Structure formats: structure tokens, C-alpha cells
N, C-alpha and C positions, 0 to 999 in steps of 0.2 A: 808141439802140444797145439790143439785144433782150439779157434778162439771164437766160434759162432756164434756166442753170448753175447759177447764182448764184455766181458768181464774184466777187472783190472787182474792184471798180469804179476804177481806179489814176488814171483823168482826171476823176474827179466829176461825171462827165456823170450827170444823172438818170437812174435804171433804167428799165427797159420789157419790160413781158413782152410777148411777143410769141406768138401764139396758132398753134398747131400747123393747117398746112395740112392738108386735108383730101383726100387724093387716091384714094381709094375708099370705098364706102360700099356693103355687102352686107345684103341681109336674110336672116341666116341660120334664123329663127324665125317663125311668123307664124299663129299659133294663138291664143290668149287674149293672149298679150301679143306684141309685136313686139321681135324681139331683130338688132341691128345690129352686126354688126363693121364698122369705120371703120378704114382703113391711115393714119394720121396723119404727116408729116412735120414736124421742128423744124426751126429757123430754122439749124441745124446740120448741114441733112439723112438725120440720121436718121429711120428709118422707126418703128413701132411700130405693134400693132394694138390696140383700145380698141374693149369691147363695151360696149353702152348698151341701156337698155330704152328703146323708143319709143310712148310713150302714144298710144291709140287716140282718148284723148278729145279731138284737135284743137284743142289748147290750151283747151280749158274748164276743165280741170283737178279736183282735188275739193274736200272741204270736210269740214272737222271742226267738229263743236258741242260747246262747251263751254258746259252748262246749269246754270244753277241753280235750285233749286224754290221754289216760296211760301216755304217754312222754313226759306231760304239755306241751302240743302245743296247740293253739286255732286253731279251726275251722270253717272257715269261706267259706263264697261263693261267686264267680264271678259270677254275674246274668246281662243279658241284661235287661235293664228296657228302653223300648221303646219311653215313654215322653222324656227321656235326650237323646235317641240315642248312649249310651252309655252302656259299661259295668261299673257294679257299684259293690265295695264288701261289704257285707253285712253279715248279720246272716239268717242258714234257720229259715224258721218261713212259718205262714200263718194264715189264720182264726180258730177259735174256733169253731166246729162244735157240732150240737146240741147235749145236752146228755152229752158232754166233761167238765172239767174242765183245767185251765192254764196247768196244768202237763201232764195228757191226750194228749191233743194237741201237746203240747214240744214234748211228746215221739214221736206222729205220723209222726212232718213233719221232725222233727230230719233224722227219719228212710227214710222215703218220700225222702225225699230233696238228705241224703248224704247218705244213708245206712251204717251210723253208730246208733250204740245204746249207752247207757251210761246207766255207775252204778246209779248214785245221781244225783237227780233234785231237785232243792230250786227255788222259786219264789222270784225275786228279788225286783221287782219295779214294776212300771205299768205306764205309762203316756199318753196324748192325742198328737198323733205327728205331727198331723196338725189341731189344733183345728180352725184354722182361716176359713180352707173347710171342715172338716170333725166331725164326735162325734165318729171317730175309736177309741178306746182305747187300747193302746200296753200292752199286760203283758209282762214282761220281767225275762226269767227261765236261770239259769245256769246250765249247765249238765256238772259231772266230770268223768272221765274216759270213756271217749265215745272209741268205738273201732268199727271198721269197721266189720261188718257182713252180708252184702249183698250189692248188687247195689241199685243204687238207682234208685227210681219207680217216674220218673216227669211225672208231667201234662202237657197235649201236650200244651200246651201255656207257661211251663217253659224253660227256658233256661238258665241252669248252670250249675255249675262245682264247687267242692270241691276244697279246699287246707287247707295246715295247715302248720303254720308260729310260730313261738316263740314270745313270747314276745318283744323281741328285733327287729326281722324282722316286727312284726305288727306294732311297734313304728314309726321306720324309715321309714316304707311304708306310714304312716300318715302324718307324719314330712314333708314329702316329696309331698304333695298333690294328693296319690292315690284318685280317684273318690270312695265316700262310701254313704253308707247310713246312713242315722243319726240314726237308730236302730242301728247301728253296735255301734258306739259311744255313745248311751243312755244305750244301756246293758253294755260297760265297765265302764262306771260310774258307774250304780248300782252295778255293782261287785266293785268295788275301794272301796266302803263305806261298804263294808260287814264286 
């Protein structure tokens, strides 16, 4: 029995969630990103439009790096994120390039965005950041013993600076409501369960 309407189940059968059928999928925008409009049909026959971002990374995904320095401080980036019109705290990161794995991408993004290199890298988890909008999967990597070896080599569209914080400073800022990218919180969570 499908139960997408969340009605009470009078006959005590186990509930089963039905996945809507995609009747049509149309690419409505295809420049920097792809935006699709899908026509979905529910088990009860009702249809609705669903808009979703399709990643151009062909399943490679993205990487976020939670780095700690040789003096055990967290390396955080403050980055202007235009949709929010705010400077948001987050992790260095970006898309995984063709031929790269998550560790290769983490090393590259850490150096490009901050000028830091680290001794030890480990993938600690992965998640879909906005599964209601996008199919992009983020791989979370911790990097240990990071040290500044060069100047950052930012892309022309990147507006960010790096900063280092003790765990106490980071926790205090988070408790006080600093604007934060959810990837930073996910990275901290995955680090905490290792």
C-alpha cells in the first residue's frame, strides 16, 4: 500500500512510500548550470512540476575540506555568497574535476583557496547538500597539520579569505549565530564521529 498522502492506515499494513513517476523532463536552462522541469505523477494520478538543478560533474560531486593547522586551529573561509548577499563562514572546497578523486580535489581546493597544504587527508563522510533542489553529492575530507605554503590562487568569481580559529572560538561564533554554510556544520559533524 502506498501512503504518499500520510492517511491513517486502518488495516495495519506496513506503509510504503511511492516514488512519483517522471512523465516528462525538460531542460529549461543550460548555461553555468542545468535546470530541469520534471512533470511528476503521483500514485493517485495527480501531476505537478518539480524544478531541479542537474550537476555538470557527471556524478563526481564536490568536496569540502575541514582542515586543522599544525597548532590545532581550524582553517575556515569567509566567502561572499551572492544568493544570500552575505559573507558566510565555510570550508575550502569545490567541484571534483575529471580524473580526480575526493582526496585529490581536497588537496587542490585547499591550496587554491587558502594557500595551505596538509600532511594527512581522510574522507570522513558524504551527503547530498540540497537534495530537494540538486543531485550534487558532497564528500567531506579532514586535513591535518595544514601549513601556509603559498598565496591563494582564487578563481575570478571567488571572493573569500581564510582565517584560523581555535575550537573554542569556532564554537562561540557558531553559538552566537555567525552566518554559516551548512557544509561547515556537516564537516564538523563527520569529524566528531570519527
